[in-house]
C-alpha positions as CSV (number, residue, x, y, z in Angstrom):
1,X,34.2,-45.6,-33.3
2,X,37.3,-44.6,-30.6
3,X,35.9,-44.8,-27.0
4,X,37.4,-40.8,-27.5
5,X,35.0,-40.1,-29.9
6,X,32.1,-41.3,-28.3
7,X,32.5,-40.2,-25.1
8,X,32.8,-37.0,-27.0
9,X,29.7,-37.3,-28.8
10,X,27.9,-38.4,-25.4
11,X,29.3,-35.1,-23.8
12,X,27.9,-33.8,-26.8
13,X,24.5,-35.0,-26.4
14,X,24.2,-34.1,-22.5
15,X,25.0,-30.5,-23.1
16,X,22.6,-30.3,-25.6
17,X,19.8,-31.8,-23.3
18,X,20.7,-29.5,-20.6
19,X,20.5,-26.1,-22.9
20,X,17.0,-28.0,-23.7
21,X,16.0,-28.3,-20.4
22,X,17.0,-25.0,-19.5
23,X,15.3,-23.2,-22.2
24,X,12.3,-25.4,-21.1
25,X,12.7,-24.3,-17.6
26,X,13.1,-20.7,-18.5
27,X,10.1,-20.5,-21.0
28,X,7.8,-22.8,-18.0
29,X,9.1,-19.7,-15.5
30,X,8.0,-16.7,-18.4
31,X,4.7,-19.0,-18.3
32,X,4.3,-18.8,-15.1
33,X,0.8,-16.2,-14.5
34,X,1.6,-13.3,-12.2
35,X,-0.6,-13.2,-9.6
36,X,-1.0,-9.4,-9.6
37,X,-2.8,-9.7,-13.3
38,X,-6.5,-9.1,-12.3
39,X,-5.8,-7.0,-9.1
40,X,-4.4,-4.0,-11.2
41,X,-6.5,-5.4,-14.0
42,X,-9.5,-4.1,-11.1
43,X,-7.3,-0.8,-10.0
44,X,-7.0,0.4,-13.4
45,X,-9.9,-0.5,-15.6
46,X,-12.8,-1.4,-13.7
47,X,-15.9,1.0,-12.6
48,X,-16.0,-1.0,-9.1
49,X,-13.0,0.8,-8.3
50,X,-13.9,3.9,-8.8
51,X,-17.2,3.7,-7.4
52,X,-15.6,2.4,-4.2
53,X,-13.0,5.0,-4.0
54,X,-15.8,8.0,-4.3
55,X,-17.7,6.3,-1.5
56,X,-14.6,6.3,0.8
57,X,-14.3,9.8,0.4
58,X,-18.0,10.6,0.2
59,X,-18.0,8.8,3.6
60,X,-15.4,10.8,4.1
61,X,-16.8,14.5,4.4
62,X,-20.0,13.1,6.1
63,X,-17.7,12.1,9.1
64,X,-15.3,15.3,8.8
65,X,-18.4,17.3,8.9
66,X,-19.6,15.5,12.1
67,X,-16.0,15.9,13.9
68,X,-15.5,19.2,13.2
69,X,-19.1,19.1,15.5
70,X,-17.8,17.1,18.3
71,X,-14.6,18.1,20.2
72,X,-14.1,15.2,21.7
73,X,-13.9,13.6,18.2
74,X,-10.5,11.8,17.8
75,X,-9.6,9.1,15.6
76,X,-6.0,8.0,17.5
77,X,-6.9,6.4,20.7
78,X,-3.9,7.8,22.1
79,X,-4.8,11.4,22.3
80,X,-6.8,10.7,25.5
81,X,-6.8,14.4,27.4
82,X,-6.3,17.6,26.5
83,X,-7.1,17.6,22.7
84,X,-10.6,18.9,22.3
85,X,-9.7,22.6,21.8
86,X,-7.0,22.0,19.4
87,X,-6.6,22.6,15.6
88,X,-8.3,19.7,13.3
89,X,-6.1,17.4,11.1
90,X,-6.8,14.8,9.0
91,X,-4.3,12.2,8.2
92,X,-4.2,10.4,4.7
93,X,-2.0,7.8,3.2
94,X,0.0,8.7,-0.1
95,X,0.1,5.5,-2.2
96,X,-3.4,3.8,-3.4
97,X,-5.0,5.6,-0.8
98,X,-4.9,9.5,-2.7
99,X,-2.2,9.1,-6.2
100,X,-2.8,5.8,-7.8
101,X,0.8,3.7,-8.1
102,X,-1.0,0.6,-10.7
103,X,1.0,1.8,-13.7
104,X,4.1,0.7,-11.6
105,X,2.3,-2.9,-10.5
106,X,0.6,-2.8,-14.4
107,X,5.1,-2.8,-15.3
108,X,5.8,-5.9,-13.2
109,X,3.0,-8.1,-14.5
110,X,3.6,-7.3,-18.2
111,X,7.2,-7.2,-17.6
112,X,7.8,-10.6,-15.5
113,X,9.6,-8.3,-12.2
114,X,9.0,-7.8,-9.2
115,X,9.2,-4.9,-6.4
116,X,12.9,-3.7,-5.4
117,X,13.5,-0.1,-3.9
118,X,15.8,0.5,-7.3
119,X,12.9,0.8,-9.9
120,X,10.5,1.6,-7.3
121,X,12.2,5.3,-6.7
122,X,12.5,5.7,-10.4
123,X,9.2,5.3,-10.7
124,X,7.9,7.8,-8.2
125,X,10.8,9.8,-9.6
126,X,9.0,9.7,-13.1
127,X,5.3,11.0,-11.6
128,X,3.3,8.6,-13.7
129,X,0.6,8.8,-10.8
130,X,-2.9,9.8,-11.0
131,X,-5.0,10.6,-8.3
132,X,-7.3,8.5,-6.7
133,X,-10.8,9.4,-8.1
134,X,-12.7,11.6,-4.9
135,X,-8.9,12.2,-3.1
136,X,-8.3,15.6,-3.9
137,X,-11.8,16.8,-3.8
138,X,-11.8,15.6,-0.3
139,X,-8.5,16.7,1.0
140,X,-9.5,20.8,-0.8
141,X,-12.5,20.1,1.6
142,X,-11.4,19.4,4.3
143,X,-8.8,22.6,4.0
144,X,-11.6,24.7,2.8
145,X,-12.9,24.2,6.6
146,X,-9.9,24.6,8.1
147,X,-8.5,21.2,8.8
148,X,-4.8,20.9,8.5
149,X,-4.5,18.0,5.8
150,X,-1.6,15.9,6.7
151,X,0.2,12.7,4.3
152,X,2.3,10.2,6.4
153,X,3.6,8.1,4.1
154,X,6.7,5.5,3.9
155,X,8.2,6.8,0.4
156,X,11.3,7.6,1.9
157,X,12.7,11.6,2.1
158,X,14.6,10.6,-1.4
159,X,11.3,10.8,-3.0
160,X,9.7,13.2,-1.0
161,X,10.4,16.4,-4.0
162,X,9.0,14.7,-6.7
163,X,6.1,13.2,-5.0
164,X,5.2,16.7,-3.2
165,X,5.6,18.1,-6.7
166,X,3.5,15.8,-8.1
167,X,0.8,16.2,-5.9
168,X,0.7,20.0,-5.7
169,X,-0.1,19.7,-10.3
170,X,-2.5,17.6,-8.9
171,X,-4.5,19.7,-7.1
172,X,-3.5,18.8,-3.5
173,X,-3.3,21.0,-0.4
174,X,-0.2,21.8,1.5
175,X,0.5,24.0,4.2
176,X,2.9,26.9,3.7
177,X,3.2,27.2,7.8
178,X,4.0,23.6,8.4
179,X,5.9,20.6,6.8
180,X,2.3,17.9,6.0
181,X,4.5,15.7,4.3
182,X,5.5,13.3,7.1
183,X,8.0,10.7,4.7
184,X,9.7,7.5,6.5
185,X,12.5,7.8,8.1
186,X,13.2,11.7,7.9
187,X,13.3,11.3,11.6
188,X,15.4,8.4,13.6
189,X,11.9,7.1,15.2
190,X,10.4,7.6,12.1
191,X,9.9,3.5,10.6
192,X,7.8,1.9,8.9
193,X,5.3,2.1,11.1
194,X,3.5,4.9,11.4
195,X,2.5,5.3,15.3
196,X,5.6,7.7,15.8
197,X,4.3,9.9,13.3
198,X,0.7,9.8,14.3
199,X,1.7,11.0,18.1
200,X,4.0,13.7,16.5
201,X,1.0,15.3,14.6
202,X,-1.8,14.8,17.9
203,X,0.7,16.7,20.0
204,X,-0.6,20.3,18.4
205,X,-3.9,18.7,16.5
206,X,-6.6,17.0,16.8
207,X,-6.7,13.9,14.4
208,X,-10.4,13.4,13.0
209,X,-9.8,11.0,10.5
210,X,-7.2,8.6,9.1
211,X,-7.5,7.4,5.3
212,X,-5.4,4.5,4.1
213,X,-5.4,1.2,2.0
214,X,-3.5,-0.9,4.4
215,X,-3.8,-2.0,7.9
216,X,-0.6,-0.7,8.7
217,X,-2.0,3.0,7.7
218,X,-4.2,2.4,11.0
219,X,-2.4,0.4,13.5
220,X,1.1,-0.6,14.1
221,X,-0.4,-3.8,15.0
222,X,-1.0,-4.8,11.5
223,X,2.0,-7.8,11.4
224,X,1.5,-11.4,12.2
225,X,-1.0,-14.2,10.8
226,X,-4.2,-13.5,8.7
227,X,-5.9,-14.9,12.1
228,X,-3.5,-12.2,14.7
229,X,-5.0,-9.5,12.0
230,X,-8.6,-10.8,12.6
231,X,-8.2,-10.5,16.3
232,X,-6.4,-6.8,15.6
233,X,-9.3,-5.9,13.5
234,X,-12.1,-6.9,15.6
235,X,-10.5,-4.8,19.0
236,X,-10.2,-1.8,16.6
237,X,-14.3,-2.7,15.0
238,X,-15.7,0.5,16.3
239,X,-13.3,2.7,14.0
240,X,-13.7,1.2,11.2
241,X,-16.3,3.2,8.6
242,X,-16.0,5.7,11.6
243,X,-12.8,7.5,11.7
244,X,-10.7,5.0,10.5
245,X,-11.7,4.8,6.5
246,X,-10.1,2.3,4.2
247,X,-9.6,2.3,0.7
248,X,-9.1,-1.5,-1.5
249,X,-5.8,-2.2,-2.5
250,X,-6.0,-5.8,-3.9
251,X,-2.7,-5.4,-5.7
252,X,-0.5,-5.3,-2.5
253,X,-0.2,-5.0,1.0
254,X,0.9,-6.8,4.5
255,X,-2.7,-8.9,3.9
256,X,-0.2,-10.9,0.9
257,X,2.2,-11.3,3.1
258,X,0.4,-12.7,6.0
259,X,0.4,-16.2,5.0
260,X,4.1,-16.7,5.1
261,X,5.0,-14.3,8.2
262,X,6.2,-11.6,5.4
263,X,9.2,-13.8,5.6
264,X,10.8,-12.7,2.2
265,X,13.8,-15.0,2.1
266,X,11.3,-17.9,1.3
267,X,11.2,-18.8,-2.7
268,X,8.3,-17.5,-4.5
269,X,6.9,-20.9,-4.8
270,X,6.8,-21.6,-0.9
271,X,5.2,-18.3,-0.4
272,X,2.4,-18.8,-3.0
273,X,2.2,-22.6,-1.6
274,X,1.5,-20.9,2.1
275,X,-0.8,-18.4,0.6
276,X,-2.9,-21.2,-1.2
277,X,-3.2,-23.1,2.3
278,X,-4.8,-19.8,4.0
279,X,-7.2,-20.3,1.4
280,X,-10.9,-21.5,2.7
281,X,-11.8,-23.7,-0.5
282,X,-15.4,-25.1,-1.1
283,X,-15.3,-28.8,-1.4
284,X,-16.7,-29.2,-4.8
285,X,-19.7,-31.3,-2.9
């Protein structure tokens, strides 16, 4: 066999090995379990999820009645003076606080994809959400008491029309006097942090309750390490279950990115490693 033939044979073998190793790598990647499987399964199929949501909104009704009877009640730390005679309002987040977006999470799990702004907007416009148990009933109850219901969301202005159409079909109340759906970036200072929108509402309303599924639905100080977030949580402890009502959402949120400081440029395996390091495991003894 000539040297040329031997070289050609080696090249063919090498190419075949690379192809096989590449296929194996792709198969391994495809076989990697999606960390969001159990959380999404819990959200979509468990009675525990339904019980948690119904309990949160049942508590909300009781707290609302208390707040209406107490002119000094406000859910906003920034609302300190001259608010007692303002008309009452409540503020609710949208995604996974009043509408369930688990269909999008389930698609990512089953399709092997992950969040992207493009696919998210496509999902929003498809109007595949369902209402969170108890949410429609609570908002209707609040409206029946003369309380203005505001929806403060980080959905975009582009996503606003489809979302409002979907929510109205579900039965959520909207005011015919004021825009009660405050999307992100509708104004220059309305970023992903919600404080500026809360303060905008507080200029004309006494805010009785906040509802959300993420720390950032209650305070702008939601970023940082798990320890920093815990410190902020502890500082706000008097609000939780009183005028701040949280719904459980293990599918996504600022908790998930806290271990890697929301550095989304890190490879997925490094993000996962840092999340594992944040765990406090039993030593097995």
